[in-house]
C-alpha positions in Angstrom: -81.5 -10.6 17.1 -83.7 -9.1 19.8 -84.5 -5.4 19.9 -84.9 -3.4 23.0 -88.5 -3.2 24.4 -88.1 0.3 26.1 -91.0 2.7 25.5 -88.7 5.2 23.7 -87.4 2.5 21.3 -90.9 1.4 20.5 -91.8 4.9 19.5 -88.5 5.4 17.6 -88.0 1.8 16.4 -86.6 3.3 13.2 -85.4 6.9 13.2 -83.8 9.0 10.5 -82.1 12.2 11.6 -81.3 14.6 8.7 -80.1 11.9 6.4 -78.4 13.2 3.3 -76.9 11.3 0.4 -74.8 12.7 -2.4 -73.4 11.2 -5.5 -70.8 13.7 -6.7 -72.7 16.9 -7.4 -76.1 15.2 -7.3 -78.0 15.3 -4.0 -80.2 12.2 -3.9 -81.4 12.9 -0.3 -81.4 16.4 1.1 -82.1 15.9 4.8 -84.6 13.2 5.5 -86.0 12.9 9.0 -88.8 10.7 10.3 -89.5 7.9 12.9 -91.5 4.8 12.9 -92.9 2.6 15.6 -92.5 -1.1 15.7 -95.2 -2.6 13.5 -95.8 0.4 11.3 -96.4 0.0 7.6 -95.0 3.0 5.7 -95.9 3.4 2.1 -93.6 5.8 0.2 -94.8 7.5 -2.9 -93.1 9.9 -5.3 -91.9 10.4 -8.9 -88.8 8.7 -10.4 -85.7 10.4 -9.1 -87.3 11.5 -5.8 -84.8 9.5 -3.7 -87.0 6.6 -2.7 -84.7 3.8 -3.7 -81.7 5.6 -2.3 -83.6 5.8 1.0 -84.2 2.0 1.0 -80.6 1.3 0.3 -79.5 3.4 3.3 -82.1 1.7 5.5 -81.0 -1.7 4.5 -77.3 -0.8 5.1 -76.4 -1.3 1.4 -75.0 2.3 1.4 -74.1 4.9 4.0 -75.5 8.4 4.3 -73.2 11.2 3.3 -74.5 13.0 6.4 -77.0 12.3 9.1 -77.8 9.2 11.2 -80.1 6.2 11.0 -81.1 4.5 14.3 -82.7 1.1 14.8 -84.1 0.6 18.3 -82.0 3.6 19.5 -78.7 2.3 18.1 -76.8 4.0 15.3 -76.9 1.8 12.2 -73.1 2.1 11.8 -72.7 0.6 15.2 -75.0 -2.3 14.8 -73.4 -5.8 14.8 -73.0 -7.6 11.5 -75.8 -10.0 12.5 -78.2 -7.1 12.5 -78.6 -7.5 8.7 -80.5 -10.7 9.4 -83.4 -8.7 10.7 -84.1 -7.4 7.2 -86.0 -8.9 4.3 -85.4 -6.9 1.1 -87.5 -7.2 -2.1 -86.3 -5.0 -5.0 -86.2 -4.9 -8.7 -83.4 -7.6 -8.7 -84.5 -11.1 -7.5 -81.0 -12.0 -6.1 -81.5 -15.6 -7.2 -79.2 -18.2 -8.8 -80.7 -19.2 -12.1 -78.8 -22.5 -12.3 -80.3 -23.7 -9.0 -83.8 -24.9 -8.3 -86.2 -22.8 -6.3 -85.8 -25.2 -3.4 -82.0 -25.0 -3.5 -82.1 -21.2 -3.8 -84.2 -20.9 -0.6 -82.1 -23.6 1.1 -79.0 -21.6 0.4 -80.4 -18.4 1.9 -81.9 -20.2 4.8 -78.4 -21.5 5.7 -76.9 -18.1 5.5 -79.5 -16.8 7.9 -79.2 -19.7 10.3 -82.8 -20.9 9.9 -83.8 -23.9 11.9 -85.7 -26.8 10.2 -84.6 -25.6 6.8 -86.4 -28.1 4.6 -89.7 -27.6 6.4 -89.4 -23.8 6.3 -88.6 -23.8 2.6 -91.6 -26.0 1.8 -93.8 -23.8 3.9 -92.8 -20.5 2.2 -92.9 -22.1 -1.3 -96.4 -23.2 -0.6 -97.3 -19.7 0.5 -96.1 -18.2 -2.8 -97.7 -21.1 -4.7 -94.4 -22.4 -6.2 -94.3 -25.7 -4.3 -95.1 -27.7 -7.5 -92.2 -26.0 -9.2 -89.7 -26.3 -6.4 -87.3 -28.6 -8.3 -87.3 -26.5 -11.5 -84.3 -24.4 -12.4 -84.9 -20.8 -11.8 -83.6 -19.9 -15.3 -86.9 -21.3 -16.7 -89.1 -19.1 -14.4 -91.3 -16.3 -15.8 -90.8 -12.8 -14.4 -93.8 -13.2 -12.1 -92.5 -16.5 -10.8 -89.1 -15.0 -10.1 -90.7 -12.2 -8.2 -92.7 -14.6 -6.1 -89.6 -16.6 -5.4 -87.8 -13.4 -4.5 -90.6 -12.7 -2.0 -90.0 -16.1 -0.5 -86.2 -15.5 -0.3 -86.8 -12.2 1.6 -89.1 -13.9 4.1 -87.4 -17.2 4.6 -85.8 -16.1 7.9 -88.9 -14.4 9.3 -87.3 -10.9 9.4 -88.5 -8.1 11.7 -88.2 -5.4 9.1 -89.3 -5.8 5.5 -88.2 -3.3 2.8 -89.9 -3.3 -0.6 -88.9 -1.4 -3.7 -91.7 -1.5 -6.3 -92.5 -5.2 -5.4 -95.5 -5.4 -7.7 -93.5 -4.7 -10.8 -93.8 -7.6 -13.2 -96.5 -9.4 -11.2 -99.7 -10.7 -12.8 -103.0 -10.2 -11.0 -102.8 -13.5 -9.2 -99.3 -13.0 -8.0 -100.2 -9.5 -6.9 -103.0 -11.0 -4.9 -100.5 -13.4 -3.2 -98.1 -10.6 -2.3 -100.9 -8.4 -0.9 -102.1 -11.3 1.3 -98.6 -11.9 2.5 -98.0 -8.2 3.3 -101.3 -8.1 5.2 -100.3 -11.2 7.2 -96.8 -9.7 8.0 -98.4 -6.4 9.1 -100.9 -8.3 11.3 -97.9 -10.1 12.8 -96.4 -6.7 13.8 -93.6 -6.7 11.3 -92.3 -3.2 10.4 -92.7 -2.7 6.7 -91.5 0.1 4.4 -92.7 -0.1 0.8 -91.9 2.2 -2.2 -94.6 2.1 -4.8 -96.1 4.1 -7.6 -99.5 2.4 -7.1 -101.4 5.0 -5.0 -104.5 2.9 -4.3 -102.6 -0.2 -3.2 -100.0 1.6 -1.2 -102.7 3.6 0.6 -104.7 0.5 1.3 -101.8 -1.4 2.8 -100.0 1.3 4.7 -100.6 2.7 8.2 -98.4 5.7 7.5 -98.0 7.6 4.2 -95.0 9.5 2.9 -94.6 11.5 -0.3 -91.1 12.3 -1.5 -89.9 14.8 -4.1 -86.5 16.0 -5.1 -84.8 14.1 -2.3 -87.0 15.4 0.5 -90.0 14.2 2.5 -92.8 16.5 1.3 -95.5 14.8 3.3 -95.4 12.3 6.2 -98.7 11.5 7.9 -100.7 8.7 9.5 -103.1 7.2 7.0 -106.1 7.9 9.3 -105.5 11.6 8.8 -105.7 11.4 5.0 -109.2 10.6 3.6 -108.9 7.9 0.9 -111.2 9.9 -1.5 -108.8 12.8 -1.3 -105.4 11.1 -1.4 -104.9 11.3 -5.2 -105.5 15.0 -5.1 -103.3 15.4 -2.1 -100.5 13.5 -3.9 -100.7 15.6 -7.0 -100.9 18.9 -5.1 -98.0 17.9 -2.9 -95.8 17.3 -6.0 -96.9 20.6 -7.7 -96.3 22.8 -4.7 
């Protein structure tokens, strides 16, 4: 799916307008508003219960806001065609893999859903990138947590999505797997993909992001370009933002 190239939509490639989400009497989001340009990398920080995962679910159309609007390239998310979902790659706590299939067959399955061309070539390429090519025919049920997460990364990227959403993607990764993911994210950012990542890792999130957001109690407490936040001061800024 191609997005509009107008100057306005480049500025507001993703736009949230007073987005609220309630579950019964609990307000998970209390009026979140911000916009991203195409090719931005937004790192979102905040304590558990701040609304970060709820925000990602709304952005990926897994749930709808109670109030407010989400726009992608100027079009209301609720009015996007079904094929719009193909522009997302989502990495979360759940791998969304079939344990009784091999790694190769898992990726082949998702590639067919997304209408990927040259499926077998693309699957081999992404398996090589996440360093699982030598285990491609092994059943996923025998994979370690780190291997599952690497395969989940491959699943999310098999269709070359325009927008990548990550919810604590480094959870369960060993040092080498973390290195692989970091390199992949740097490559995706270099290729002008729009990335939104929720993470508790201040140093890694700061290093990768081009914009920084801090959430608390369902609200955006800070939203700023990284260039305006000195790295040496970021931890203190994070702590003071949560305390105020």
